[in-house]
C-alpha positions in Angstrom: 0.0 0.0 0.0 1.4 3.3 -1.0 1.3 6.5 1.1 -1.2 8.0 -1.3 -3.6 5.1 -1.0 -3.3 5.1 2.8 -4.0 8.8 2.9 -7.0 8.6 0.7 -8.5 5.7 2.7 -7.9 7.5 6.0 -9.6 10.7 4.7 -12.5 8.6 3.4 -12.9 7.0 6.8 -12.7 10.3 8.6 -15.2 11.8 6.3 -17.7 8.9 6.8 -17.3 9.2 10.6 -17.9 13.0 10.4 -21.0 12.5 8.3 -22.3 9.8 10.7 -21.8 12.2 13.7 -23.5 15.0 11.9 -26.5 12.9 10.9 -27.0 10.5 13.9 -24.9 12.0 16.7 -22.2 10.5 18.9 -24.1 7.5 20.1 -23.2 5.3 17.2 -19.5 6.2 17.4 -19.4 5.3 21.1 -21.2 2.0 20.5 -18.8 1.0 17.6 -15.8 2.0 19.7 -16.9 -0.2 22.6 -17.5 -3.1 20.3 -14.1 -2.6 18.7 -12.4 -2.6 22.1 -14.2 -5.8 23.0 -13.1 -7.4 19.7 -9.5 -6.4 20.3 -9.6 -7.9 23.8 -11.1 -11.1 22.4 -8.5 -11.4 19.6 -5.7 -10.7 22.1 -6.9 -13.5 24.3 -6.4 -16.0 21.5 -2.9 -14.8 20.7 
């Protein structure tokens, strides 16, 4: 992956999160963040 592709993907993700926050509020972001942390803990357990 080149730096340009990584930058574009990062900007797209940030843009999508910004749109989600503007439309639906912060509740979705907090929910997804908690689920992501739970997934990371689960995967780290199996390591």
